[in-house]
Backbone bond lengths (Angstrom), bond angles and torsions (degrees), N, CA, C in turn:
res aa  C-N    CA-C-N  psi(-1)  N-CA   C-N-CA  omega(-1)  CA-C   N-CA-C  phi
1 M - - - 1.463 - - 1.525 109.39 -
2 D 1.339 116.75 129.07 1.463 119.92 -179.18 1.527 112.18 -82.67
3 Y 1.350 116.80 -46.69 1.459 120.07 -174.24 1.533 111.09 -131.18
4 S 1.324 114.62 140.34 1.465 121.74 171.29 1.519 107.74 -122.23
5 V 1.321 116.86 131.22 1.464 121.72 175.88 1.520 107.09 -109.54
6 V 1.331 116.26 115.62 1.462 122.47 -177.52 1.521 109.08 -100.21
7 I 1.341 115.81 125.77 1.465 120.99 -177.38 1.527 109.28 -124.72
8 P 1.345 118.60 97.15 1.464 120.04 173.08 1.522 109.52 -75.36
9 L 1.324 116.97 140.76 1.467 118.03 -176.24 1.514 110.90 -149.94
10 F 1.334 114.59 151.79 1.460 121.99 175.49 1.525 107.97 -146.99
11 N 1.318 115.46 113.90 1.474 122.22 179.10 1.533 112.13 54.35
12 E 1.319 116.14 59.30 1.467 121.99 178.53 1.528 110.49 -124.77
13 R 1.311 117.58 37.69 1.456 122.39 -173.08 1.530 113.44 -51.00
14 D 1.311 117.01 -49.58 1.460 120.50 -173.61 1.528 113.15 -71.99
15 N 1.310 117.15 -13.35 1.466 120.34 -179.74 1.521 113.58 -96.20
16 L 1.337 117.35 -11.18 1.461 120.26 -170.32 1.529 112.93 -68.80
17 A 1.321 117.28 -47.23 1.468 119.65 -178.05 1.527 112.13 -63.45
18 P 1.334 119.63 -50.26 1.468 118.44 177.95 1.528 112.86 -64.19
19 L 1.317 117.82 -34.05 1.471 120.13 177.65 1.521 110.19 -64.58
20 H 1.327 117.03 -44.30 1.464 120.27 178.84 1.519 110.88 -60.96
21 A 1.321 116.59 -42.31 1.465 120.06 179.89 1.526 111.31 -62.27
22 E 1.322 116.85 -43.43 1.464 120.09 -179.52 1.526 110.97 -67.05
23 L 1.325 116.33 -44.18 1.463 119.88 -179.69 1.527 111.51 -63.05
24 T 1.323 116.05 -41.25 1.465 119.83 -179.81 1.524 110.98 -62.54
25 G 1.328 116.66 -43.97 1.457 119.74 178.75 1.517 112.66 -61.75
26 V 1.328 116.49 -43.28 1.470 120.45 -178.60 1.522 111.01 -67.94
27 M 1.323 117.23 -46.26 1.464 119.89 -175.41 1.525 111.71 -69.62
28 R 1.319 117.73 -33.67 1.468 119.05 175.07 1.520 110.80 -66.08
29 A 1.323 116.62 -36.19 1.462 120.50 178.55 1.523 111.50 -68.33
30 V 1.327 116.74 -29.94 1.467 120.32 177.89 1.521 110.72 -62.15
31 G 1.339 116.03 -35.79 1.460 119.54 171.97 1.508 115.87 87.94
32 H 1.328 118.61 20.91 1.461 121.70 177.03 1.521 109.29 -129.84
33 S 1.339 115.97 166.05 1.456 119.51 178.78 1.525 109.57 -66.31
34 Y 1.328 116.38 144.35 1.450 120.37 -176.14 1.521 110.74 -152.76
35 E 1.318 115.36 165.07 1.460 122.74 171.98 1.520 108.17 -140.40
36 L 1.334 115.76 150.66 1.459 122.00 176.21 1.523 107.39 -112.44
37 V 1.330 116.61 114.35 1.462 122.11 -175.87 1.523 109.33 -105.55
38 F 1.320 116.47 105.38 1.464 122.13 178.60 1.526 109.12 -92.64
39 I 1.339 117.22 124.84 1.459 121.91 177.95 1.526 107.77 -109.40
40 D 1.332 116.37 103.63 1.460 121.54 179.39 1.529 108.59 -83.28
41 D 1.322 115.61 108.70 1.462 121.45 -174.31 1.532 111.25 -87.31
42 G 1.336 115.48 59.51 1.460 120.26 176.40 1.515 114.04 71.19
43 S 1.330 118.47 37.05 1.459 121.90 -179.45 1.527 111.51 -61.34
44 T 1.330 115.36 149.35 1.463 120.75 -179.26 1.521 112.13 -122.51
45 D 1.336 117.15 11.11 1.467 120.26 -175.38 1.525 113.27 -101.42
46 G 1.337 117.40 11.06 1.456 120.32 -179.55 1.513 113.68 83.41
47 G 1.318 118.20 9.78 1.458 121.23 -179.72 1.508 113.52 -63.05
48 I 1.343 117.29 -24.72 1.463 119.86 -179.22 1.523 111.43 -63.03
49 E 1.330 117.23 -30.85 1.462 120.14 178.37 1.524 110.72 -70.19
50 V 1.323 116.78 -36.25 1.464 119.87 175.17 1.519 109.61 -64.11
51 L 1.337 117.03 -40.49 1.465 120.31 179.05 1.528 111.13 -65.65
52 R 1.318 117.17 -34.43 1.471 119.68 176.84 1.535 110.33 -62.54
53 E 1.327 116.19 -42.40 1.462 119.75 179.49 1.523 110.47 -65.49
54 I 1.316 116.27 -42.08 1.470 119.82 179.25 1.522 110.30 -63.44
55 K 1.324 116.64 -44.13 1.455 121.37 179.16 1.527 111.07 -61.11
56 G 1.325 116.19 -38.85 1.458 119.72 -179.14 1.509 113.87 -65.35
57 S 1.331 117.11 -23.96 1.466 120.19 -177.79 1.531 113.07 -105.47
58 D 1.325 117.42 -6.41 1.460 119.68 -176.36 1.532 109.90 -140.18
59 P 1.319 118.18 105.97 1.476 120.96 -179.54 1.524 113.38 -67.33
60 A 1.318 118.26 -12.93 1.469 120.73 179.06 1.526 111.84 -78.60
61 V 1.331 116.37 -7.66 1.471 120.70 -177.35 1.523 110.13 -91.58
62 H 1.321 115.06 134.90 1.465 122.82 175.54 1.522 106.80 -125.29
63 V 1.331 117.15 125.28 1.457 121.53 -176.41 1.518 110.00 -116.04
64 I 1.325 115.58 131.09 1.461 121.85 174.35 1.521 107.37 -123.63
65 R 1.317 115.51 124.84 1.470 121.55 -179.18 1.520 109.12 -108.96
66 L 1.323 117.17 117.50 1.450 120.80 179.06 1.520 110.15 -78.76
67 A 1.337 115.92 150.68 1.465 120.84 -174.39 1.515 112.62 -68.58
68 R 1.321 117.07 -25.69 1.459 121.20 179.74 1.517 108.94 -151.67
69 N 1.311 115.97 170.19 1.457 120.78 177.56 1.528 109.31 -72.52
70 S 1.330 116.59 106.94 1.464 121.86 -175.27 1.520 112.73 -103.46
71 G 1.331 117.46 -6.33 1.456 120.40 -179.82 1.522 112.07 100.56
72 Q 1.317 115.54 159.80 1.466 120.51 -175.35 1.520 112.39 -65.00
73 T 1.324 117.07 -35.88 1.458 119.29 179.99 1.516 111.16 -62.18
74 A 1.334 116.73 -46.63 1.460 120.67 179.65 1.522 111.03 -63.81
75 A 1.338 116.95 -39.49 1.463 120.22 178.89 1.527 110.99 -63.49
76 L 1.326 117.18 -41.64 1.463 120.31 177.18 1.526 110.95 -64.69
77 A 1.329 116.45 -43.21 1.466 119.98 179.38 1.528 110.81 -59.66
78 C 1.327 116.40 -40.94 1.462 120.99 177.33 1.528 110.73 -63.18
79 G 1.336 115.91 -45.47 1.461 119.66 179.71 1.511 112.61 -62.15
80 F 1.335 117.56 -42.58 1.459 120.85 178.91 1.521 111.02 -61.90
81 R 1.319 116.27 -41.32 1.468 119.68 -176.56 1.524 111.67 -68.85
82 H 1.324 117.60 -30.83 1.461 120.33 -175.86 1.525 113.15 -99.27
83 A 1.326 117.74 -3.34 1.467 120.44 178.15 1.529 109.64 -75.83
84 S 1.309 116.39 143.91 1.466 121.01 -177.29 1.521 113.01 -116.01
85 G 1.331 117.98 0.96 1.462 120.45 -178.52 1.518 112.87 -78.00
86 D 1.330 116.55 155.06 1.461 121.01 175.13 1.524 110.80 -69.19
87 V 1.315 116.37 -27.02 1.465 122.65 175.30 1.526 108.00 -124.80
88 I 1.334 116.39 135.23 1.461 121.49 -178.27 1.520 109.23 -117.42
89 V 1.320 115.33 124.95 1.465 121.64 176.71 1.522 107.90 -109.07
90 A 1.324 116.96 132.75 1.462 121.41 177.58 1.522 109.39 -118.67
91 L 1.323 116.39 138.01 1.456 120.66 175.60 1.514 110.11 -154.24
92 D 1.335 116.07 157.70 1.460 121.18 179.26 1.525 110.56 -73.87
93 A 1.335 114.79 162.05 1.460 120.34 -177.93 1.519 112.98 -97.40
94 D 1.322 117.90 9.05 1.459 120.12 -174.82 1.528 113.89 -87.90
95 L 1.341 117.51 3.23 1.460 124.24 178.75 1.524 113.43 69.77
96 Q 1.315 117.39 7.03 1.459 119.27 174.49 1.535 110.82 -76.70
97 N 1.320 116.18 -27.21 1.463 121.00 170.13 1.517 108.51 -85.42
98 D 1.320 117.61 131.32 1.462 122.44 -178.19 1.524 109.44 -91.07
99 P 1.345 118.73 114.13 1.465 120.57 178.91 1.526 113.37 -55.98
100 A 1.339 117.46 -22.54 1.467 120.09 179.39 1.524 112.12 -63.21
101 D 1.338 117.31 -14.71 1.464 121.14 178.67 1.528 112.62 -85.32
102 I 1.323 117.81 -6.08 1.463 120.15 -178.92 1.529 112.15 -57.02
103 P 1.341 120.13 -45.43 1.475 118.86 178.67 1.523 113.46 -57.62
104 R 1.322 118.23 -30.60 1.465 120.66 178.87 1.527 110.37 -67.72
105 L 1.318 116.82 -38.77 1.460 120.08 177.51 1.521 110.90 -68.67
106 L 1.332 115.95 -41.25 1.467 119.95 179.25 1.529 111.13 -64.21
107 A 1.319 116.00 -37.82 1.468 119.84 178.90 1.524 110.80 -63.28
108 A 1.332 117.03 -34.33 1.461 120.28 178.34 1.525 110.80 -65.99
109 L 1.336 116.92 -39.39 1.464 119.48 177.24 1.522 111.15 -65.68
110 D 1.327 116.81 -33.63 1.469 120.38 178.60 1.530 111.73 -64.51
111 Q 1.320 116.88 -18.03 1.459 120.78 178.90 1.527 112.06 -86.17
112 G 1.336 116.54 3.67 1.456 120.21 175.25 1.511 115.36 106.71
113 Y 1.313 117.81 1.93 1.460 120.03 179.42 1.534 110.58 -82.97
114 D 1.335 115.67 156.05 1.464 121.37 179.40 1.523 112.12 -96.88
115 L 1.331 116.41 -24.72 1.459 121.64 -179.52 1.519 109.33 -141.91
116 A 1.331 115.68 123.85 1.466 121.77 175.01 1.518 107.16 -109.34
117 S 1.327 116.72 114.29 1.460 122.21 -174.91 1.523 110.48 -103.87
118 G 1.323 116.74 130.57 1.454 121.34 -179.40 1.513 112.37 -69.92
119 W 1.317 115.38 142.56 1.464 122.90 176.41 1.527 107.18 -124.91
120 R 1.333 116.31 107.83 1.461 121.90 -174.38 1.527 109.98 -78.81
121 T 1.314 116.11 77.25 1.469 121.15 -176.32 1.523 111.90 -63.59
122 A 1.329 117.33 -35.89 1.467 120.34 -178.73 1.523 112.33 -72.75
123 R 1.324 116.54 -14.97 1.458 120.48 -177.97 1.522 111.49 -62.21
124 W 1.329 116.91 -35.45 1.458 120.19 -175.22 1.535 111.51 -68.50
125 Q 1.327 117.65 -25.31 1.462 119.51 177.65 1.530 111.95 -84.62
126 K 1.345 116.74 -26.38 1.455 119.98 -172.37 1.524 113.48 -97.20
127 E 1.343 117.64 -21.37 1.451 119.49 -178.45 1.521 111.14 -88.48
128 K 1.314 115.93 159.88 1.450 121.40 177.89 1.529 110.17 -67.73
129 F 1.320 114.75 151.84 1.461 121.11 -178.88 1.529 110.77 -58.19
130 T 1.347 116.61 -36.99 1.461 120.74 -177.19 1.522 112.49 -67.63
131 R 1.338 118.55 -18.14 1.456 121.50 176.38 1.517 111.84 -96.97
132 R 1.330 116.39 -26.23 1.459 119.08 -179.16 1.527 111.62 -68.68
133 I 1.324 116.18 -44.04 1.459 119.89 -176.16 1.532 111.81 -61.79
134 P 1.353 120.53 -49.58 1.471 119.30 177.64 1.531 112.35 -60.04
135 S 1.337 117.56 -36.14 1.463 120.30 179.57 1.526 111.40 -65.79
136 I 1.326 116.45 -44.26 1.466 120.35 178.80 1.522 110.36 -63.02
137 A 1.335 116.50 -43.36 1.458 120.63 -179.75 1.523 111.15 -63.76
138 A 1.338 116.92 -43.25 1.461 120.57 -179.25 1.524 111.44 -64.66
139 N 1.322 116.87 -44.94 1.462 119.82 -179.93 1.523 111.76 -64.39
140 S 1.322 116.86 -37.29 1.462 120.72 178.06 1.526 110.87 -66.07
141 L 1.337 116.47 -41.95 1.457 120.86 179.85 1.524 111.31 -65.12
142 I 1.330 116.15 -46.40 1.470 119.90 -179.58 1.525 110.58 -63.23
143 S 1.324 116.68 -42.09 1.464 120.53 179.26 1.522 110.98 -61.70
144 A 1.334 116.38 -42.05 1.462 120.31 -177.91 1.524 111.46 -67.28
145 I 1.335 117.18 -40.24 1.461 120.40 -175.74 1.524 111.97 -77.80
146 T 1.326 117.24 -41.21 1.465 120.04 -178.13 1.517 113.01 -83.25
147 G 1.338 117.27 -21.90 1.454 119.90 -178.00 1.511 113.76 83.13
148 V 1.335 117.70 1.57 1.468 122.16 178.38 1.524 106.80 -105.72
149 R 1.319 117.18 107.61 1.461 122.06 -172.59 1.523 111.48 -83.89
150 L 1.326 115.87 109.36 1.459 122.17 176.18 1.526 108.92 -134.80
151 H 1.329 115.25 153.40 1.461 120.08 178.13 1.526 112.68 -86.90
152 D 1.340 117.49 -22.02 1.461 120.06 -169.58 1.521 110.38 -143.54
153 Y 1.323 116.68 81.11 1.463 121.10 178.99 1.528 111.74 -71.18
154 G 1.317 117.14 -24.59 1.454 119.99 -174.48 1.514 115.34 -81.95
155 C 1.319 117.75 -1.05 1.464 121.02 -177.24 1.530 110.75 -82.68
156 T 1.339 116.68 121.46 1.466 121.51 178.00 1.527 111.89 -75.35
157 F 1.331 116.51 -24.54 1.464 122.68 -173.54 1.536 109.59 -68.42
158 K 1.326 116.07 101.84 1.457 122.33 -177.30 1.519 109.98 -145.11
159 A 1.330 115.60 158.44 1.463 121.85 173.91 1.521 108.24 -122.06
160 Y 1.330 116.15 132.31 1.454 122.34 -176.05 1.529 110.48 -124.43
161 R 1.294 116.32 149.18 1.456 119.33 163.48 1.531 107.22 -74.18
162 R 1.305 115.78 143.21 1.459 121.08 -173.92 1.528 112.95 -53.97
163 E 1.341 116.93 -44.06 1.457 120.08 -177.17 1.523 111.18 -60.25
164 L 1.332 116.36 -38.63 1.459 120.08 179.75 1.517 111.16 -69.65
165 A 1.321 117.10 -49.54 1.467 120.79 -176.13 1.526 111.43 -59.00
166 Q 1.325 116.60 -40.72 1.458 119.28 -175.80 1.526 112.76 -84.67
167 S 1.308 117.30 -4.16 1.468 120.25 175.62 1.519 111.59 -95.47
168 L 1.338 117.46 -8.23 1.454 121.07 -178.67 1.527 110.48 -76.24
169 N 1.319 116.44 127.38 1.456 121.36 174.73 1.525 107.63 -100.18
170 L 1.332 115.58 103.57 1.465 120.83 -173.34 1.523 110.23 -109.02
171 Y 1.338 115.68 123.74 1.450 122.11 176.03 1.521 108.57 -130.34
172 G 1.339 115.35 174.25 1.464 119.78 175.09 1.512 111.72 57.39
173 E 1.332 116.57 -122.25 1.461 122.57 176.75 1.523 109.40 -128.35
174 M 1.330 115.08 48.84 1.457 120.43 -172.00 1.524 113.70 -84.35
175 H 1.341 118.10 4.10 1.463 118.46 -179.46 1.525 112.17 -62.33
176 R 1.334 117.06 -24.96 1.464 119.91 178.64 1.524 112.19 -68.65
177 F 1.321 116.80 -22.19 1.457 120.81 -173.34 1.526 112.96 -111.12
178 V 1.323 116.86 20.19 1.467 120.56 -179.44 1.525 112.13 -54.02
179 P 1.338 120.20 -44.58 1.468 118.21 178.98 1.526 113.07 -59.71
180 A 1.332 117.44 -39.02 1.463 120.40 178.70 1.517 111.03 -66.83
181 I 1.335 116.91 -40.32 1.463 120.91 178.07 1.529 109.99 -65.36
182 A 1.335 116.22 -42.59 1.464 120.34 179.70 1.530 110.96 -64.43
183 A 1.326 116.07 -38.65 1.470 119.97 179.21 1.520 111.14 -61.96
184 E 1.346 116.92 -34.35 1.462 120.56 177.93 1.522 111.18 -63.54
185 Q 1.329 116.94 -24.19 1.458 121.64 179.58 1.526 112.16 -94.28
186 G 1.332 115.94 7.00 1.455 120.10 176.94 1.512 115.20 84.64
187 A 1.328 117.86 16.61 1.461 121.06 -178.86 1.524 111.11 -72.34
188 R 1.315 115.97 145.85 1.460 121.87 173.80 1.526 107.78 -89.99
189 I 1.334 116.06 125.75 1.460 121.51 -171.58 1.520 110.14 -121.41
190 V 1.322 116.15 138.89 1.454 121.68 175.31 1.525 108.57 -134.77
191 E 1.321 115.98 146.09 1.458 121.34 177.82 1.522 109.20 -102.01
192 V 1.336 116.02 130.65 1.461 121.94 -175.35 1.527 109.41 -117.51
193 P 1.327 118.97 122.17 1.468 120.86 176.70 1.527 111.19 -62.04
194 I 1.319 116.63 132.51 1.462 121.90 -179.97 1.527 108.93 -134.22
195 G 1.317 115.84 169.46 1.451 121.12 178.94 1.517 112.37 -80.36
196 F 1.298 115.30 171.98 1.464 121.87 178.02 1.519 108.07 -147.25
197 R 1.345 115.61 129.60 1.455 120.10 -177.21 1.525 110.36 -121.20
198 P 1.321 117.59 148.98 1.470 119.25 177.11 1.520 110.26 -68.63
199 R 1.307 115.91 151.54 1.460 121.35 179.45 1.529 109.57 -64.55
200 R 1.346 116.14 132.09 1.460 120.99 -179.95 1.524 112.37 -88.11
201 A 1.319 116.21 -36.97 1.468 120.54 -176.09 1.519 108.76 -147.84
202 G 1.336 115.71 163.03 1.456 120.49 179.51 1.520 111.26 78.91
203 I 1.321 114.89 -176.78 1.454 120.87 -179.03 1.522 109.81 -124.96
204 S 1.331 115.72 154.40 1.458 120.77 179.74 1.524 110.23 -66.51
205 K 1.329 116.46 143.58 1.463 121.63 179.45 1.524 111.33 -97.48
206 Y 1.321 117.05 5.50 1.456 120.37 -176.36 1.523 110.59 -106.71
207 G 1.326 116.20 146.18 1.452 122.25 178.69 1.517 110.93 -144.85
208 L 1.332 115.69 -174.72 1.452 120.15 -178.41 1.527 112.34 -66.15
209 G 1.324 117.01 -24.42 1.457 120.10 -179.24 1.514 113.52 -60.72
210 R 1.320 117.39 -21.19 1.468 119.86 -178.36 1.527 111.38 -71.44
211 I 1.339 118.13 -19.37 1.462 120.01 -178.70 1.522 110.05 -64.08
212 I 1.345 116.92 -48.70 1.454 120.63 179.59 1.518 110.40 -64.37
213 R 1.348 117.52 -43.14 1.461 120.49 179.63 1.523 110.99 -61.79
214 T 1.329 116.63 -38.19 1.457 120.19 179.01 1.528 110.98 -64.32
215 L 1.329 117.50 -41.88 1.459 121.12 179.51 1.529 111.17 -63.30
216 L 1.337 116.49 -42.17 1.458 120.02 -179.90 1.528 111.20 -66.42
217 D 1.311 116.51 -42.41 1.464 119.28 178.19 1.520 111.05 -67.03
218 L 1.318 116.72 -31.16 1.459 119.90 177.92 1.528 110.72 -64.08
219 V 1.343 116.68 -38.87 1.462 120.54 174.75 1.521 110.08 -60.29
220 T 1.326 116.51 -42.04 1.462 121.13 -179.59 1.521 111.65 -64.42
221 V 1.340 115.75 -43.91 1.463 119.69 179.92 1.525 110.53 -59.09
222 K 1.305 115.92 -45.16 1.458 120.00 -178.47 1.522 111.52 -67.47
223 F 1.307 117.22 -39.82 1.461 121.20 -174.40 1.525 112.68 -79.66
224 L 1.319 116.66 -38.18 1.468 120.30 -175.24 1.520 113.05 -111.31
225 S 1.317 117.56 14.70 1.468 121.91 178.06 1.517 112.17 55.51
226 G 1.328 116.12 37.21 1.446 119.03 168.75 1.497 118.16 106.25
227 Y 1.352 120.88 12.64 1.464 120.84 178.63 1.521 109.18 -114.31
228 S 1.331 115.79 137.14 1.464 118.83 -174.17 1.514 111.66 -150.45
229 T 1.335 116.24 158.11 1.460 123.55 169.79 1.520 108.48 -161.88
230 A 1.313 119.75 -159.24 1.461 121.97 -166.22 1.530 117.97 -70.82
231 P 1.325 123.10 -36.38 1.472 120.41 -169.95 1.519 115.70 -52.57
232 I 1.315 118.95 -41.76 1.463 119.71 -178.36 1.517 111.29 -64.71
233 Q 1.339 117.00 -27.73 1.456 119.42 178.93 1.527 111.34 -66.05
234 I 1.332 116.67 -31.50 1.463 120.32 -177.73 1.527 110.78 -88.01
235 F 1.342 116.02 -60.83 1.456 120.32 -175.83 1.530 111.87 -69.39
236 G 1.330 116.84 -34.36 1.452 119.76 -179.94 1.521 112.06 -65.56
237 L 1.316 116.75 -41.01 1.466 120.39 178.92 1.530 110.88 -62.27
238 I 1.343 115.77 -45.38 1.464 119.43 178.37 1.532 110.33 -62.57
239 G 1.333 116.14 -41.97 1.453 119.95 -179.49 1.515 113.12 -63.62
240 I 1.333 116.79 -41.67 1.463 120.47 179.60 1.529 110.87 -64.55
241 V 1.340 116.66 -41.26 1.467 120.14 -179.86 1.531 110.68 -65.21
242 L 1.335 116.75 -50.25 1.462 120.26 -178.16 1.523 111.59 -66.16
243 G 1.322 116.65 -45.22 1.460 119.88 179.78 1.517 112.10 -64.07
244 G 1.329 116.17 -38.23 1.457 119.82 178.63 1.518 112.05 -65.09
245 L 1.334 116.31 -43.97 1.463 120.16 177.94 1.525 111.17 -62.44
246 G 1.344 116.06 -44.17 1.458 120.17 179.77 1.517 112.39 -63.31
247 S 1.343 116.62 -41.64 1.469 120.36 179.29 1.520 111.11 -64.87
248 L 1.349 116.03 -43.30 1.467 119.89 179.04 1.520 111.04 -63.05
249 W 1.321 116.70 -42.72 1.462 121.49 -179.85 1.528 110.74 -64.18
250 T 1.327 115.63 -43.37 1.466 119.64 178.08 1.522 111.21 -61.57
251 F 1.323 116.24 -41.56 1.467 120.63 179.15 1.532 110.91 -60.97
252 I 1.334 115.74 -43.08 1.465 119.97 179.45 1.530 110.47 -62.74
253 L 1.334 116.66 -41.90 1.458 120.48 -179.86 1.524 111.32 -64.67
254 V 1.316 116.65 -39.45 1.461 120.13 178.81 1.531 110.49 -65.25
255 I 1.329 116.46 -41.28 1.464 120.10 177.42 1.535 110.34 -60.71
256 E 1.327 116.55 -42.45 1.463 120.04 178.20 1.523 111.27 -61.28
257 K 1.338 115.52 -38.79 1.460 119.88 179.94 1.528 111.33 -67.87
258 V 1.327 116.99 -45.27 1.456 121.34 -175.04 1.526 112.02 -73.19
259 L 1.328 116.47 -43.68 1.469 119.55 -173.70 1.523 113.83 -88.16
260 F 1.337 116.11 -33.68 1.461 118.90 -173.11 1.526 113.38 -115.29
261 G 1.315 117.29 -4.43 1.460 120.79 176.94 1.503 115.28 72.16
262 Y 1.356 118.24 21.67 1.459 120.36 179.02 1.524 110.53 -66.78
263 T 1.323 116.45 145.58 1.463 121.38 176.49 1.524 110.10 -81.26
264 L 1.331 116.39 134.54 1.465 120.04 -178.85 1.518 113.18 -106.51
265 G 1.332 117.00 -24.73 1.459 120.21 -172.31 1.514 114.56 -59.63
266 N 1.312 117.19 -32.80 1.477 120.30 -177.08 1.524 112.76 -104.57
267 R 1.314 117.12 17.69 1.468 120.44 -178.50 1.527 110.45 -105.62
268 P 1.342 117.38 120.77 1.477 119.85 178.71 1.530 112.65 -64.00
269 A 1.330 117.57 -19.14 1.465 119.98 -179.41 1.521 111.09 -60.53
270 L 1.339 117.12 -37.16 1.464 119.92 179.88 1.525 111.12 -64.48
271 L 1.330 116.34 -43.39 1.464 120.14 179.24 1.529 110.84 -63.64
272 L 1.324 116.49 -40.61 1.462 119.70 179.77 1.526 111.15 -66.27
273 A 1.338 117.45 -39.89 1.462 120.74 179.47 1.519 110.86 -63.69
274 V 1.345 116.49 -44.69 1.472 120.26 178.49 1.527 110.27 -64.33
275 L 1.337 116.37 -39.12 1.465 120.52 178.97 1.529 110.97 -61.12
276 L 1.327 116.94 -41.70 1.461 120.05 178.53 1.524 111.34 -60.66
277 V 1.329 116.37 -41.62 1.466 119.61 178.54 1.524 110.78 -63.26
278 V 1.323 117.05 -45.85 1.465 121.27 -179.32 1.526 111.22 -62.67
279 V 1.324 115.71 -45.46 1.472 119.68 179.63 1.524 110.52 -64.21
280 G 1.336 117.46 -38.51 1.459 120.22 177.14 1.506 112.51 -60.19
281 V 1.340 116.38 -44.59 1.476 120.73 177.59 1.524 110.28 -62.59
282 Q 1.322 117.74 -39.18 1.460 121.01 179.47 1.527 111.83 -64.74
283 F 1.323 116.48 -40.45 1.463 119.36 179.04 1.531 110.78 -64.25
284 I 1.325 116.77 -43.15 1.464 119.42 178.36 1.520 110.43 -63.18
285 S 1.335 117.25 -39.79 1.463 121.06 178.07 1.518 111.04 -63.24
286 M 1.331 116.41 -40.06 1.460 120.03 177.10 1.520 110.97 -62.20
287 G 1.334 115.55 -39.15 1.462 118.63 178.61 1.514 112.13 -63.81
288 L 1.330 117.12 -42.12 1.467 120.63 179.82 1.528 111.13 -67.08
289 L 1.336 117.37 -39.17 1.458 119.85 175.27 1.528 110.74 -63.27
290 G 1.334 115.17 -39.67 1.459 118.82 176.85 1.515 112.06 -62.38
291 E 1.344 117.52 -36.12 1.461 121.16 177.54 1.527 110.43 -59.95
292 M 1.341 116.54 -44.92 1.465 119.87 -178.70 1.522 111.34 -66.09
293 L 1.334 116.69 -39.57 1.459 119.80 178.22 1.526 110.90 -65.95
294 A 1.324 116.64 -42.36 1.465 120.56 -179.87 1.518 110.59 -65.32
295 R 1.333 116.50 -39.98 1.467 120.12 178.05 1.530 109.98 -60.04
296 T 1.341 116.28 -45.04 1.470 119.83 178.96 1.517 110.64 -62.39
297 Y 1.323 116.25 -41.40 1.463 121.09 -178.78 1.518 111.59 -62.36
298 H 1.347 116.55 -49.87 1.466 120.26 -176.38 1.529 111.42 -68.35
299 E 1.309 117.27 -44.53 1.464 119.58 -172.51 1.523 112.26 -77.99
300 S 1.335 117.89 -32.96 1.465 119.37 -179.51 1.521 111.61 -69.93
301 Q 1.330 116.72 -30.49 1.458 120.71 -179.11 1.526 112.87 -99.83
302 G 1.331 116.30 -4.26 1.457 118.52 -176.74 1.512 111.42 62.85
303 K 1.311 116.89 32.59 1.468 121.68 -174.85 1.519 110.04 -83.75
304 P 1.334 119.42 120.10 1.465 121.02 178.60 1.516 111.49 -72.98
305 V 1.338 116.15 161.33 1.471 121.18 179.82 1.522 111.02 -95.57
306 Y 1.311 117.81 17.31 1.454 121.92 178.98 1.519 109.72 -141.06
307 I 1.330 116.46 162.42 1.458 122.66 177.60 1.516 107.48 -127.16
308 I 1.309 117.40 121.60 1.479 121.63 179.97 1.526 109.65 -84.09
309 K 1.327 114.97 125.99 1.460 119.55 177.08 1.516 111.18 -92.50
310 E 1.342 116.67 -34.87 1.456 120.15 -174.05 1.527 109.47 -156.72
311 E 1.311 116.81 141.45 1.455 122.06 177.49 1.524 108.63 -139.42
312 F 1.312 116.81 129.53 1.471 119.33 -178.67 1.502 110.65 -150.51
């Protein structure tokens, strides 16, 4: 098999048929053997029945249905492990990624790169200003901390060499940091400008809650060189909240001391503020230790982060 196209999806029923049609047209035009690997991440909208119909009419389609909603990272990890192509392309099922851009990603790999990452240049003109600014800030922060300079870390649309894709150990919500993880393995990475289309059907699966999760996973990437799982999401969140409150309280007390001459030595508030900071640091440390233990657990046993309910 020359090419595998991996499509993780969750509740995208109305987009599946048009996506399959577009992918089939593009891959046939490419002129090499291919497969389309749909990973149904526990959808509840009846999309699995649409996939059954598609599978029945197209032998190039491979469908894997996970037993429960495990998250996009787990769905991608499942797709990478079950893909058989020498080159693996991953993209979302919401039709915002244009399959017509696949040849551009493949051409980048032909130039000697191991990972071609999509850069949704048109997104900045089509999205609201209030969404563009957080995206630019997040990408700048991730680039600065990981040392891998990219404009669009959040884009799933990428092309990988098989050896790279199947060597990635993805846990938690680490799909956002795949380029940084790949760079740790010595992969050559290039960013390729691609199109961006508005969603035709369904609803977005992303919300403001991903900002905090992204920050916590970013700490994990930096500390553990790209390995992650659940503990930092729990203990890290508690640590950030407690440490932040303690730091803010301490700052207020210092301002009172400097500007108003209040005495701090006999005030229990100072001890409580310092305690919050210390406890916050301890919680974050517990989360990082948990990450290392979880990494050892998963990798020593070869335990996947997903459970397959059905494959056809």
